[in-house]
DSSP file (Angstrom, degrees, kcal/mol; ACC not computed):
  #  RESIDUE AA STRUCTURE BP1 BP2  ACC     N-H-->O    O-->H-N    N-H-->O    O-->H-N    TCO  KAPPA ALPHA  PHI   PSI    X-CA   Y-CA   Z-CA
    1    1 A X              0   0    0      0, 0.0    35,-0.2     0, 0.0     2,-0.2   0.000 360.0 360.0 360.0 143.8   22.8  -17.9  -15.0
    2    2 A X     >  -     0   0    0      1,-0.1     4,-2.3    33,-0.1     5,-0.1  -0.584 360.0-105.1-104.9 170.9   19.3  -18.3  -16.5
    3    3 A X  H  > S+     0   0    0      2,-0.2     4,-2.5     1,-0.2     5,-0.2   0.915 123.2  52.3 -60.3 -43.1   16.0  -19.4  -14.9
    4    4 A X  H  > S+     0   0    0      1,-0.2     4,-2.7     2,-0.2    -1,-0.2   0.918 109.3  48.4 -60.6 -43.9   16.4  -22.8  -16.7
    5    5 A X  H  > S+     0   0    0      2,-0.2     4,-1.6     1,-0.2    -1,-0.2   0.892 110.0  52.8 -63.6 -39.3   19.9  -23.2  -15.4
    6    6 A X  H  < S+     0   0    0     -4,-2.3     4,-0.4     1,-0.2     3,-0.3   0.952 112.7  43.8 -59.7 -49.2   18.7  -22.4  -11.9
    7    7 A X  H >< S+     0   0    0     -4,-2.5     3,-1.3     1,-0.2    -2,-0.2   0.883 110.0  55.5 -66.1 -38.3   16.0  -25.0  -12.1
    8    8 A X  H 3< S+     0   0    0     -4,-2.7    -1,-0.2     1,-0.3    -2,-0.2   0.819 105.7  54.1 -63.0 -29.2   18.3  -27.6  -13.7
    9    9 A X  T 3< S+     0   0    0     -4,-1.6     2,-0.3    -3,-0.3    -1,-0.3   0.554  88.5  99.7 -81.4  -7.7   20.6  -27.1  -10.7
   10   10 A X  S <  S-     0   0    0     -3,-1.3     2,-0.1    -4,-0.4     3,-0.0  -0.582  72.2-128.2 -80.6 139.5   17.8  -27.8   -8.2
   11   11 A X     >  -     0   0    0     -2,-0.3     4,-2.4     1,-0.1     2,-0.3  -0.345  43.9 -64.4 -75.6 165.7   17.7  -31.3   -6.7
   12   12 A X  T  4 S+     0   0    0      1,-0.3    80,-0.1     2,-0.2    -1,-0.1  -0.728 116.5  23.6 -87.0 145.6   14.5  -33.4   -6.7
   13   13 A X  T  > S+     0   0    0     -2,-0.3     4,-2.3    78,-0.3    -1,-0.3  -0.993 121.5  59.0 -87.6   0.8   11.8  -33.0   -5.4
   14   14 A X  H  > S+     0   0    0      1,-0.2     4,-2.9     2,-0.2     5,-0.3   0.902 103.3  54.6 -55.3 -43.2   12.5  -29.2   -5.3
   15   15 A X  H  X S+     0   0    0     -4,-2.4     4,-2.4     1,-0.2    -1,-0.2   0.938 111.1  43.0 -58.8 -49.4   13.0  -29.0   -9.1
   16   16 A X  H  > S+     0   0    0      2,-0.2     4,-2.1     1,-0.2    -1,-0.2   0.886 114.2  51.7 -64.7 -38.9    9.6  -30.5   -9.9
   17   17 A X  H  X S+     0   0    0     -4,-2.3     4,-1.9    74,-0.4    -2,-0.2   0.929 113.3  43.7 -63.8 -45.4    7.9  -28.5   -7.2
   18   18 A X  H  X S+     0   0    0     -4,-2.9     4,-2.7    -5,-0.2    -2,-0.2   0.840 110.4  55.5 -71.3 -31.9    9.3  -25.2   -8.5
   19   19 A X  H  X S+     0   0    0     -4,-2.4     4,-2.4    -5,-0.3    -1,-0.2   0.907 108.2  48.6 -65.6 -39.7    8.6  -26.2  -12.1
   20   20 A X  H  X S+     0   0    0     -4,-2.1     4,-2.0     2,-0.2    -2,-0.2   0.906 112.3  49.0 -64.2 -41.0    4.9  -26.7  -11.1
   21   21 A X  H  X S+     0   0    0     -4,-1.9     4,-2.5     2,-0.2    -2,-0.2   0.917 110.7  50.8 -62.9 -43.5    5.0  -23.3   -9.4
   22   22 A X  H  X S+     0   0    0     -4,-2.7     4,-2.4     1,-0.2    -2,-0.2   0.910 108.4  51.9 -60.9 -43.3    6.6  -21.7  -12.4
   23   23 A X  H  X S+     0   0    0     -4,-2.4     4,-1.5     1,-0.2    -1,-0.2   0.907 110.9  47.9 -60.9 -41.9    3.9  -23.2  -14.7
   24   24 A X  H  X S+     0   0    0     -4,-2.0     4,-2.0     1,-0.2    -2,-0.2   0.908 111.1  50.3 -65.4 -42.0    1.2  -21.8  -12.5
   25   25 A X  H  X S+     0   0    0     -4,-2.5     4,-2.6     1,-0.2    -2,-0.2   0.868 105.6  56.9 -65.2 -35.6    2.8  -18.3  -12.4
   26   26 A X  H  < S+     0   0    0     -4,-2.4    -1,-0.2     1,-0.2    -2,-0.2   0.881 108.2  47.6 -61.6 -37.2    3.1  -18.4  -16.2
   27   27 A X  H >< S+     0   0    0     -4,-1.5     3,-0.5     1,-0.2    -2,-0.2   0.889 115.8  44.0 -69.7 -39.4   -0.7  -18.8  -16.4
   28   28 A X  H 3< S+     0   0    0     -4,-2.0    -2,-0.2     1,-0.2    -1,-0.2   0.811 127.2  29.8 -74.4 -30.3   -1.3  -16.0  -13.9
   29   29 A X  T ><  +     0   0    0     -4,-2.6     3,-1.7    -5,-0.2    -1,-0.2  -0.520  68.5 160.5-128.8  62.6    1.2  -13.7  -15.5
   30   30 A X  T <  S+     0   0    0     -3,-0.5    -1,-0.1     1,-0.3    -2,-0.1   0.744  78.5  44.6 -62.8 -23.6    1.3  -14.5  -19.2
   31   31 A X  T 3  S+     0   0    0     -3,-0.1    -1,-0.3     2,-0.1     2,-0.1   0.390  90.0 112.7-100.0   3.0    2.8  -11.2  -20.2
   32   32 A X    <   -     0   0    0     -3,-1.7     2,-0.3    -6,-0.2    13,-0.2  -0.372  66.4-122.5 -75.7 154.2    5.5  -11.1  -17.5
   33   33 A X  E     -A   44   0A   0     11,-2.5    11,-3.2    -2,-0.1     2,-0.5  -0.755  21.0-143.1 -91.1 142.9    9.2  -11.3  -18.1
   34   34 A X  E     +A   43   0A   0     -2,-0.3     2,-0.3     9,-0.2     9,-0.2  -0.927  40.4 124.7-108.5 130.9   11.1  -14.1  -16.4
   35   35 A X  E     -A   42   0A   0      7,-2.1     7,-2.5    -2,-0.5     2,-0.4  -0.940  60.8 -73.5-162.1-178.5   14.6  -13.5  -15.2
   36   36 A X  E     -A   41   0A   0     -2,-0.3     2,-0.4     5,-0.2     5,-0.2  -0.718  39.7-176.7 -88.5 140.4   16.7  -13.7  -12.1
   37   37 A X  E >  S-A   40   0A   0      3,-3.1     3,-1.5    -2,-0.4     6,-0.0  -0.985  76.8  -6.7-136.0 124.5   16.2  -11.2   -9.4
   38   38 A X  T 3  S-     0   0    0     -2,-0.4     3,-0.1     1,-0.2    -1,-0.1   0.821 132.7 -57.3  56.3  31.5   18.4  -11.2   -6.3
   39   39 A X  T 3  S+     0   0    0      1,-0.2     2,-0.3   -38,-0.1    -1,-0.2   0.467 121.2  89.9  84.4   2.5   19.8  -14.5   -7.7
   40   40 A X  E <  S-A   37   0A   0     -3,-1.5    -3,-3.1    14,-0.1    -1,-0.2  -0.916  86.6 -84.9-129.4 157.5   16.5  -16.4   -7.9
   41   41 A X  E     +A   36   0A   0     12,-0.5    12,-1.9    -2,-0.3     2,-0.3  -0.284  52.6 172.8 -60.5 142.2   13.9  -16.8  -10.6
   42   42 A X  E     -AB  35  52A   0     -7,-2.5    -7,-2.1    10,-0.2     2,-0.5  -0.995  32.3-131.3-150.0 151.2   11.3  -14.0  -10.7
   43   43 A X  E     -AB  34  51A   0      8,-2.9     7,-3.1    -2,-0.3     8,-1.2  -0.909  29.1-159.9-101.4 130.5    8.4  -12.8  -12.8
   44   44 A X  E     -AB  33  49A   0    -11,-3.2   -11,-2.5    -2,-0.5     2,-0.5  -0.923  11.4-164.4-118.6 138.3    8.5   -9.1  -13.6
   45   45 A X  E >  S- B   0  48A   0      3,-2.6     3,-2.3    -2,-0.4   -13,-0.1  -0.986  83.2 -11.0-119.5 128.2    5.7   -6.8  -14.7
   46   46 A X  T 3  S-     0   0    0     -2,-0.5    -1,-0.2     1,-0.3     3,-0.1   0.873 132.3 -54.7  44.7  43.7    6.8   -3.5  -16.2
   47   47 A X  T 3  S+     0   0    0      1,-0.2     2,-0.5    -3,-0.1    -1,-0.3   0.420 116.2 112.2  79.5  -1.5   10.3   -4.2  -15.0
   48   48 A X  E <  S-B   45   0A   0     -3,-2.3    -3,-2.6     2,-0.0    -1,-0.2  -0.898  70.3-119.9-108.7 130.6    9.3   -4.8  -11.4
   49   49 A X  E     +B   44   0A   0     -2,-0.5    -5,-0.3    -5,-0.3     3,-0.1  -0.471  36.4 166.6 -67.1 133.3    9.5   -8.2   -9.7
   50   50 A X  E     +     0   0A   0     -7,-3.1     2,-0.3     1,-0.3    -6,-0.2   0.556  65.5  21.7-121.1 -17.4    6.1   -9.4   -8.5
   51   51 A X  E     +B   43   0A   0     -8,-1.2    -8,-2.9    14,-0.1    -1,-0.3  -0.901  64.0 168.9-156.8 122.8    6.7  -13.1   -7.8
   52   52 A X  E     -BC  42  63A   0     11,-2.5    11,-2.9    -2,-0.3     2,-0.3  -0.866   8.2-169.2-130.3 165.6    9.9  -15.0   -7.1
   53   53 A X  E     + C   0  62A   0    -12,-1.9   -12,-0.5    -2,-0.3     2,-0.3  -0.988   5.0 177.5-153.5 159.1   10.8  -18.5   -5.9
   54   54 A X  E     - C   0  61A   0      7,-1.9     7,-2.6    -2,-0.3     2,-0.3  -0.985  21.6-125.0-157.6 160.7   13.8  -20.5   -4.7
   55   55 A X  E     + C   0  60A   0     -2,-0.3     2,-0.3     5,-0.2     5,-0.2  -0.856  22.9 177.3-112.4 151.6   14.8  -23.9   -3.3
   56   56 A X        -     0   0    0      3,-2.1     3,-0.1    -2,-0.3   -42,-0.1  -0.846  46.5 -92.4-138.3 174.2   16.6  -24.7   -0.1
   57   57 A X  S    S+     0   0    0     -2,-0.3   -43,-0.1     1,-0.2     3,-0.1   0.918 120.7  19.0 -58.9 -46.7   17.6  -28.0    1.4
   58   58 A X  S    S+     0   0    0      1,-0.1    33,-0.3    32,-0.0     2,-0.3   0.381 129.9  12.0-111.9   3.7   14.5  -28.4    3.6
   59   59 A X        -     0   0    0     31,-0.2    -3,-2.1    -3,-0.1     2,-0.3  -0.981  61.2-123.5-163.3 169.4   11.9  -26.1    2.0
   60   60 A X  E     -CD  55  89A   0     29,-2.8    29,-2.8    -2,-0.3     2,-0.4  -0.848  28.2-145.5-114.9 160.4   11.1  -23.9   -1.0
   61   61 A X  E     -CD  54  88A   0     -7,-2.6    -7,-1.9    -2,-0.3     2,-0.4  -0.963   9.0-153.7-131.7 147.5   10.3  -20.2   -0.8
   62   62 A X  E     -CD  53  87A   0     25,-2.6    25,-2.4    -2,-0.4     2,-0.5  -0.960  13.3-159.4-113.9 135.4    8.0  -17.8   -2.5
   63   63 A X  E     -C   52   0A   0    -11,-2.9   -11,-2.5    -2,-0.4    23,-0.2  -0.957  13.2-170.9-119.8 114.8    9.0  -14.1   -2.6
   64   64 A X        -     0   0    0     -2,-0.5    -1,-0.1     2,-0.3     3,-0.1   0.569  38.1-129.2 -78.1  -6.6    6.3  -11.5   -3.2
   65   65 A X  S    S+     0   0    0     20,-0.4     2,-0.3     1,-0.2    20,-0.1   0.865  79.5  88.4  58.0  38.3    9.0   -8.8   -3.5
   66   66 A X  S    S-     0   0    0     18,-0.2     4,-0.4    19,-0.1    -2,-0.3  -0.960  72.1-141.6-159.3 143.8    7.0   -6.7   -1.1
   67   67 A X  S    S+     0   0    0     -2,-0.3     4,-0.3     1,-0.2    19,-0.1   0.551 100.5  50.2 -82.8  -7.2    7.0   -6.4    2.7
   68   68 A X  S  > S+     0   0    0      2,-0.1     4,-2.4     3,-0.1     5,-0.2   0.703  87.2  76.0-105.2 -22.1    3.2   -6.0    2.7
   69   69 A X  H  > S+     0   0    0      1,-0.2     4,-1.5     2,-0.2    -2,-0.1   0.942  99.8  41.8 -60.5 -52.9    1.7   -8.8    0.7
   70   70 A X  H  4 S+     0   0    0     14,-0.6    -1,-0.2    -4,-0.4     6,-0.2   0.872 113.5  53.7 -66.4 -36.0    2.1  -11.6    3.1
   71   71 A X  H >4 S+     0   0    0     13,-0.3     3,-1.3    -4,-0.3    -1,-0.2   0.919 108.0  50.8 -62.6 -42.5    1.0   -9.4    6.0
   72   72 A X  H 3< S+     0   0    0     -4,-2.4     3,-0.3     1,-0.3    -1,-0.2   0.825 117.0  40.6 -62.9 -31.2   -2.2   -8.5    4.1
   73   73 A X  T >< S+     0   0    0     -4,-1.5     3,-2.4    -5,-0.2     4,-0.4   0.166  76.9 122.2-103.4  17.3   -2.9  -12.2    3.5
   74   74 A X  G X  S+     0   0    0     -3,-1.3     3,-1.6     1,-0.3    -1,-0.2   0.832  70.5  57.9 -51.1 -39.4   -1.8  -13.5    7.0
   75   75 A X  G 3  S+     0   0    0     -3,-0.3     3,-0.4     1,-0.3    -1,-0.3   0.696 106.2  50.9 -67.8 -16.6   -5.3  -15.1    7.6
   76   76 A X  G <  S+     0   0    0     -3,-2.4    -1,-0.3    -6,-0.2    -2,-0.2   0.387  95.6  72.9 -97.4   2.1   -4.8  -17.2    4.5
   77   77 A X    X   +     0   0    0     -3,-1.6     3,-2.1    -4,-0.4    -1,-0.2   0.160  58.9 143.7-107.0  18.4   -1.4  -18.5    5.4
   78   78 A X  T 3  S+     0   0    0     -3,-0.4     3,-0.1     1,-0.3    -3,-0.0  -0.332  71.2  25.8 -57.0 136.1   -2.3  -20.9    8.2
   79   79 A X  T 3  S+     0   0    0      1,-0.3     2,-0.3     0, 0.0    -1,-0.3   0.346 104.9  99.1  90.4  -6.2    0.0  -23.9    8.0
   80   80 A X  S <  S-     0   0    0     -3,-2.1     2,-0.5     9,-0.1    -1,-0.3  -0.854  70.1-130.2-112.4 149.4    2.8  -22.0    6.3
   81   81 A X  E     +E   88   0A   0      7,-0.7     7,-3.0    -2,-0.3     2,-0.3  -0.844  44.4 157.3 -91.5 130.8    5.9  -20.5    7.9
   82   82 A X  E     -E   87   0A   0     -2,-0.5     2,-0.2     5,-0.2     5,-0.2  -0.989  28.8-169.6-153.2 159.8    6.4  -16.9    6.7
   83   83 A X  E >   -E   86   0A   0      3,-2.3     3,-0.6    -2,-0.3   -13,-0.1  -0.730  57.7 -72.1-133.9-175.0    7.9  -13.6    7.5
   84   84 A X  T 3  S+     0   0    0     -2,-0.2   -14,-0.6     1,-0.2   -13,-0.3   0.836 129.9  20.5 -53.9 -37.3    7.3  -10.2    5.8
   85   85 A X  T 3  S+     0   0    0      1,-0.1   -20,-0.4   -15,-0.1     2,-0.4   0.397 117.7  59.2-116.8   3.6    9.1  -11.1    2.6
   86   86 A X  E <   - E   0  83A   0     -3,-0.6    -3,-2.3   -23,-0.2     2,-0.5  -0.994  49.1-166.6-142.5 133.1    9.2  -14.9    2.4
   87   87 A X  E     -DE  62  82A   0    -25,-2.4   -25,-2.6    -2,-0.4     2,-0.3  -0.977  19.7-154.2-115.1 117.7    6.6  -17.7    2.4
   88   88 A X  E     +DE  61  81A   0     -7,-3.0    -7,-0.7    -2,-0.5     2,-0.3  -0.722  18.8 171.3 -94.5 141.0    8.1  -21.1    3.0
   89   89 A X  E     -D   60   0A   0    -29,-2.8   -29,-2.8    -2,-0.3     5,-0.1  -0.927  39.0 -68.0-144.2 169.1    6.5  -24.3    1.7
   90   90 A X    >   -     0   0    0     -2,-0.3     3,-0.9   -31,-0.2   -31,-0.2  -0.192  31.2-135.2 -60.8 142.0    7.1  -28.0    1.3
   91   91 A X  T 3  S+     0   0    0    -33,-0.3   -74,-0.4     1,-0.2   -78,-0.3   0.694 107.3  48.0 -66.9 -17.8    9.8  -29.2   -1.1
   92   92 A X  T 3  S+     0   0    0      1,-0.2     2,-0.3   -75,-0.1    -1,-0.2   0.403 110.5  49.2-105.4   1.1    7.3  -31.8   -2.3
   93   93 A X  S <  S-     0   0    0     -3,-0.9    -1,-0.2     3,-0.0    -3,-0.2  -0.907  71.0-140.6-148.4 115.5    4.2  -29.7   -2.8
   94   94 A X        -     0   0    0     -2,-0.3    -4,-0.1     1,-0.1     3,-0.1  -0.210  43.3 -82.9 -66.7 164.3    3.8  -26.4   -4.7
   95   95 A X        -     0   0    0    -78,-0.1    -1,-0.1     1,-0.1    -6,-0.0  -0.380  56.1 -95.6 -63.0 144.0    1.6  -23.7   -3.3
   96   96 A X     >  -     0   0    0      1,-0.1     4,-2.6    -3,-0.1     3,-0.3  -0.332  29.4-122.2 -60.7 144.2   -2.1  -24.2   -4.2
   97   97 A X  H  > S+     0   0    0      1,-0.2     4,-2.6     2,-0.2     5,-0.2   0.857 111.1  56.5 -57.0 -36.9   -3.2  -22.3   -7.3
   98   98 A X  H  > S+     0   0    0      2,-0.2     4,-1.6     1,-0.2    -1,-0.2   0.913 110.7  42.9 -64.3 -41.8   -5.9  -20.4   -5.3
   99   99 A X  H  > S+     0   0    0     -3,-0.3     4,-2.5     2,-0.2    -2,-0.2   0.910 113.0  52.9 -69.4 -41.7   -3.3  -19.1   -2.8
  100  100 A X  H  X S+     0   0    0     -4,-2.6     4,-2.5     1,-0.2     5,-0.2   0.906 107.5  52.0 -59.3 -42.1   -0.8  -18.3   -5.6
  101  101 A X  H  X S+     0   0    0     -4,-2.6     4,-2.7    -5,-0.2    -1,-0.2   0.898 109.9  48.7 -62.0 -40.9   -3.5  -16.3   -7.4
  102  102 A X  H  X S+     0   0    0     -4,-1.6     4,-2.5     2,-0.2    -2,-0.2   0.898 111.0  50.6 -66.2 -40.5   -4.2  -14.3   -4.2
  103  103 A X  H  X S+     0   0    0     -4,-2.5     4,-2.0     2,-0.2    -2,-0.2   0.939 114.7  42.7 -62.1 -47.3   -0.5  -13.6   -3.7
  104  104 A X  H  X S+     0   0    0     -4,-2.5     4,-2.8     2,-0.2     5,-0.2   0.930 114.2  50.7 -65.9 -46.1    0.0  -12.4   -7.3
  105  105 A X  H  X S+     0   0    0     -4,-2.7     4,-2.3    -5,-0.2    -2,-0.2   0.911 110.4  49.7 -58.5 -44.0   -3.3  -10.3   -7.3
  106  106 A X  H  X S+     0   0    0     -4,-2.5     4,-2.1     1,-0.2    -1,-0.2   0.895 112.4  47.4 -63.8 -40.6   -2.3   -8.6   -4.0
  107  107 A X  H  X S+     0   0    0     -4,-2.0     4,-2.9     2,-0.2    -2,-0.2   0.903 110.5  51.4 -68.1 -40.8    1.1   -7.7   -5.3
  108  108 A X  H  X S+     0   0    0     -4,-2.8     4,-2.4     2,-0.2    -2,-0.2   0.893 110.3  49.4 -64.1 -38.7   -0.3   -6.4   -8.6
  109  109 A X  H  X S+     0   0    0     -4,-2.3     4,-2.3    -5,-0.2    -1,-0.2   0.935 112.6  47.8 -62.7 -45.4   -2.7   -4.2   -6.7
  110  110 A X  H  X S+     0   0    0     -4,-2.1     4,-1.8     1,-0.2    -2,-0.2   0.911 111.1  50.7 -61.1 -42.7    0.2   -2.9   -4.6
  111  111 A X  H  X S+     0   0    0     -4,-2.9     4,-1.3     1,-0.2    -1,-0.2   0.907 110.0  50.2 -62.4 -42.1    2.3   -2.3   -7.7
  112  112 A X  H  X S+     0   0    0     -4,-2.4     4,-0.8     1,-0.2    -1,-0.2   0.886 108.3  52.8 -62.6 -39.4   -0.6   -0.4   -9.2
  113  113 A X  H  < S+     0   0    0     -4,-2.3     3,-0.4     1,-0.2    -1,-0.2   0.851 106.4  53.5 -64.5 -33.8   -1.0    1.7   -6.1
  114  114 A X  H  < S+     0   0    0     -4,-1.8    -1,-0.2     1,-0.2    -2,-0.2   0.814 104.6  55.8 -69.4 -29.3    2.8    2.6   -6.2
  115  115 A X  H  <        0   0    0     -4,-1.3    -1,-0.2     1,-0.2    -2,-0.2   0.696 360.0 360.0 -78.0 -18.4    2.4    3.8   -9.8
  116  116 A X     <        0   0    0     -4,-0.8    -1,-0.2    -3,-0.4    -2,-0.1   0.498 360.0 360.0 -70.7 360.0   -0.3    6.3   -8.9
């Protein structure tokens, strides 16, 4: 399955919401590779997933592919349901670009720290 096939299989409004999220991630990570990771679309930098997303019946999810990113940004996640590895958001509204940028930036910093 490809990312396109995954998105084509999503019902509305999840498909449109995830497509908007994907477009935003493409702007934030223009050199990243897109593929499936753990069965869901993900953006990979130097072969490591840094941002993933998925649809479910009653919500969509963002996956930072790290147990620390969401914890570090906990004060910025008011109004969202989240756990260490998953941020849930409305099926009808993608994550705000400003929050998405912080999520990606935090993961890239973490990824850089791992490479040291």
